[in-house]
C-alpha positions in Angstrom: -14.5 -9.8 -9.9 -13.3 -10.3 -13.5 -12.0 -8.1 -16.3 -15.5 -8.0 -17.8 -16.6 -5.7 -15.0 -14.3 -3.0 -16.1 -14.1 -0.8 -19.2 -11.0 -0.1 -21.2 -10.4 3.3 -19.4 -10.3 1.7 -16.0 -8.0 -1.1 -17.1 -5.5 1.3 -18.7 -5.6 3.5 -15.6 -4.8 0.5 -13.3 -1.9 -0.4 -15.5 -0.6 3.2 -15.7 -0.8 3.7 -12.0 0.9 0.4 -11.1 3.6 0.9 -13.7 4.2 4.5 -12.6 4.7 3.3 -9.0 7.1 0.6 -10.2 9.2 3.0 -12.4 9.2 5.7 -9.8 10.6 3.3 -7.2 13.2 1.9 -9.6 14.4 5.5 -10.3 14.4 6.3 -6.5 16.6 3.3 -6.0 19.0 4.5 -8.7 19.2 8.0 -7.3 19.8 6.6 -3.8 22.7 4.5 -5.2 24.1 7.7 -6.7 24.0 9.4 -3.4 21.4 12.0 -4.4 18.8 10.6 -1.9 19.9 10.4 1.8 18.5 8.9 4.9 16.2 5.9 4.8 14.4 4.7 1.7 11.9 1.8 1.5 10.7 0.8 -1.9 7.2 -0.6 -2.7 8.2 -2.7 -5.7 6.1 -5.8 -5.9 3.2 -4.4 -3.8 1.7 -2.0 -6.4 -1.7 -3.8 -6.8 -2.6 -3.1 -3.2 -2.5 0.7 -3.2 -3.9 0.9 -6.7 -6.8 -1.5 -6.1 -7.8 -0.2 -2.8 -7.7 3.4 -4.1 -10.3 2.4 -6.7 -12.8 1.5 -4.0 -12.3 4.7 -2.0 -14.5 7.8 -2.0 -13.3 11.3 -2.3 -12.8 12.2 1.3 -11.7 8.9 2.7 -8.3 9.0 4.3 -5.1 7.0 4.0 -2.3 6.5 6.5 0.6 4.2 6.1 4.1 3.2 7.2 7.5 4.4 5.9 7.0 2.3 2.7 4.8 5.1 1.5 5.8 6.3 -2.0 3.4 4.1 -3.8 0.5 5.0 -1.5 1.0 8.7 -2.1 1.1 8.2 -5.9 -2.1 6.3 -5.7 -3.6 9.1 -3.7 -3.2 11.3 -6.7 -0.3 13.4 -5.5 2.2 14.9 -8.0 5.1 12.4 -8.3 7.4 15.4 -8.8 6.6 16.6 -5.3 7.4 13.2 -3.9 10.7 12.9 -5.8 11.6 16.4 -4.8 11.0 15.4 -1.1 13.3 12.4 -1.5 15.9 14.7 -2.9 15.6 17.1 0.0 14.3 20.0 -2.1 12.2 22.8 -0.7 9.5 22.1 -3.3 9.0 18.6 -1.8 5.7 17.8 -0.1 7.3 18.2 3.3 9.6 21.0 2.1 12.5 18.6 1.9 12.7 18.2 5.7 10.8 14.9 6.0 12.4 12.7 3.3 11.2 9.3 2.2 9.5 8.2 5.5 7.5 11.4 6.1 5.4 12.1 3.0 2.2 14.0 3.5 -0.6 15.6 1.3 -3.4 17.1 3.3 -5.3 18.1 0.1 -5.4 14.4 -1.0 -6.2 13.2 2.5 -2.9 11.3 2.7 -1.5 11.4 6.2 1.9 9.8 5.9 4.4 8.2 6.0 5.5 7.3 9.6 9.0 6.2 10.6 8.0 4.4 13.8 7.0 0.8 13.4 3.2 0.5 14.1 2.8 4.3 14.6 0.3 4.6 11.7 -2.2 2.4 13.6 -3.2 4.6 16.6 -3.0 7.7 14.4 -5.3 6.0 11.9 -7.8 5.3 14.6 -7.6 9.0 15.6 -8.4 10.1 12.0 -11.4 7.7 12.0 -12.5 9.1 15.4 -12.5 12.6 13.8 -14.8 11.5 11.0 -17.1 9.7 13.5 -17.2 12.8 15.7 -18.1 15.0 12.7 -20.9 12.5 11.7 -19.8 12.0 8.1 -19.5 8.7 6.2 -15.8 8.9 5.5 -13.5 6.0 6.5 -9.8 5.7 7.1 -7.6 3.0 5.5 -4.8 2.3 7.9 -1.8 0.3 6.5 0.9 -1.4 8.4 3.3 -4.3 7.9 3.5 -7.9 9.2 6.3 -6.8 11.6 4.2 -3.9 13.0 1.4 -6.5 13.6 3.4 -7.6 16.7 3.5 -4.1 18.3 1.6 -3.4 21.5 0.2 -0.1 20.4 -1.6 -2.0 17.6 -3.6 -4.1 20.0 -4.4 -1.1 22.3 -5.8 0.5 19.1 -7.8 -2.5 18.1 -9.5 -2.5 21.5 -10.4 1.2 21.4 -11.4 1.1 17.7 -13.9 -1.7 18.4 -15.2 -0.2 21.7 -16.1 2.9 19.8 -16.9 1.2 16.4 -14.6 3.5 14.6 -14.8 3.7 10.8 -11.3 2.4 10.2 -10.1 -0.4 8.0 -6.8 -1.9 9.3 -4.7 -3.4 6.4 -1.6 -5.5 7.0 0.7 -5.5 4.0 2.2 -8.9 4.7 5.3 -9.0 2.5 6.6 -12.0 4.6 9.8 -10.7 6.0 9.2 -7.6 8.2 12.7 -6.0 8.4 14.5 -9.2 7.6 13.0 -12.1 9.7 10.6 -14.4 8.0 7.1 -14.6 9.3 7.6 -18.2 10.2 10.4 -17.2 12.7 8.7 -14.1 14.1 5.0 -15.0 14.4 3.2 -17.6 16.5 0.6 -17.8 13.7 0.7 -17.4 9.9 -2.9 -16.1 10.0 -2.4 -12.4 10.8 -5.9 -11.5 9.7 -7.2 -13.3 12.8 -5.3 -11.0 15.1 -8.4 -8.9 15.6 -10.7 -11.7 16.7 -9.9 -11.2 20.4 -11.4 -7.7 20.0 -14.4 -8.8 17.9 -12.8 -7.3 14.8 -13.5 -9.6 11.8 -10.6 -10.3 9.4 -10.0 -11.6 5.9 -6.9 -12.5 3.8 -6.6 -11.2 0.2 -4.2 -12.0 -2.5 -2.4 -8.7 -2.7 -0.6 -9.6 -6.0 -3.9 -9.7 -7.9 -5.5 -6.3 -8.4 -8.9 -7.8 -9.3 -8.9 -9.7 -5.9 -7.9 -6.6 -4.1 -10.7 -4.5 -5.7 -13.4 -7.1 -5.3 -12.7 -8.3 -1.7 -11.4 -5.0 -0.6 -14.7 -3.3 -1.5 -16.6 -5.7 0.7 -14.4 -4.7 3.6 -14.8 -1.0 2.9 -18.5 -1.3 2.6 -18.6 -3.1 6.0 -16.7 -0.3 7.7 -18.6 2.4 6.0 -21.9 0.9 7.1 -21.2 1.7 10.7 -20.3 -1.8 11.9 -16.9 -0.7 13.1 -13.4 -1.7 12.2 -12.3 -4.6 10.1 -8.9 -6.2 9.4 -7.4 -7.2 6.0 -4.2 -9.2 5.6 -2.9 -8.5 2.1 -0.7 -11.4 1.1 2.1 -9.7 -0.9 5.9 -9.7 -1.6 8.5 -7.1 -1.8 11.2 -7.6 -4.4 13.9 -5.4 -2.8 15.4 -5.4 0.7 13.6 -3.9 3.6 15.4 -0.6 2.9 18.3 0.5 0.7 20.8 -0.7 3.2 19.4 -4.3 3.3 21.2 -6.8 1.0 18.3 -9.3 1.6 20.6 -12.3 2.1 18.0 -13.9 4.3 16.1 -15.3 1.3 17.2 -17.1 -1.8 17.5 -15.6 -5.3 15.4 -18.5 -6.5 12.5 -17.5 -4.2 12.5 -13.9 -5.5 12.8 -15.0 -9.1 9.9 -17.5 -8.7 7.6 -14.6 -7.5 8.8 -12.3 -10.2 8.2 -14.9 -12.9 4.8 -16.3 -11.6 3.3 -13.8 -9.3 4.2 -10.3 -10.5 1.1 -8.1 -10.2 1.9 -5.9 -13.2 3.1 -8.5 -15.7 0.2 -10.8 -14.8 -2.3 -7.9 -15.1 -0.8 -6.9 -18.5 -1.2 -10.4 -19.9 -4.8 -10.6 -18.6 -6.0 -7.4 -20.2 -4.2 -8.1 -23.5 -5.6 -11.6 -23.7 -9.1 -10.2 -23.0 -8.9 -8.2 -26.2 -10.1 -5.1 -24.3 -6.7 -3.5 -24.5 -4.1 -3.6 -27.3 -0.4 -3.9 -27.1 -0.1 -0.6 -28.9 -2.0 1.1 -26.1 0.1 -0.6 -23.5 3.3 0.5 -25.2 2.1 4.0 -25.4 1.6 4.1 -21.6 5.0 2.6 -21.0 6.6 5.2 -23.3 4.8 8.1 -21.4 5.8 6.8 -18.0 9.4 6.4 -19.1 9.5 10.0 -20.2 7.8 11.1 -17.0 
């Protein structure tokens, strides 16, 4: 899928959403450093194209469930960023009344079911959400996100088996940011092809460049259409990269600065997208700067 398939309104919306997630997360990191946010805090910086691109493909009543790296997903769901930030700050006007914090965001109205602090916990719950839709006989599907570290959890494979036995309308999405908590995939996984982890359960899988929103939208739609057609679950491995440590307490000394800088320079999902849409002449630099100004104020 190329830029030509989208109008100016769509392109500006993609940029606005990805940049909002990036700036929100940067601000959350600052507030955590100031001691205003307590507990755990996992930032989504670098992975913005995934939640934004997949959201574009979803229909109104589709559901999303994810891990504790959840701020970006809730923003993409259309939730008010103020309610999310209020939750991080422990305020009663937060989405979980200030009692859940960063890892336990929730918005029933937007069909966003968290935010889960236990590694891999989003997977069986996601299958349960999909079972609910199947039982009610509607065409809704559930997008169930988890990380490359969670891909080794036993409950994930128990869920794969049940999901395929019942052909549940669930799309499993591994956000492979390459390091789980702090161990590289090469040291923690017997294979670097996590999208094939469902083959033993007859669940097809694909790998998608999660740093390119056009690839996410194009190839993600094929997977969503497959699940919605009633063929059962499918597995996506989103190849992505997180810029910050696993959480705010992680200095990320297990990887080199050169590695991170290389991704930021060559693979950044927002900067690359910005260059593409300006080069296409569909969007002007003035329009981009206006969005950047509005988000800074927000």
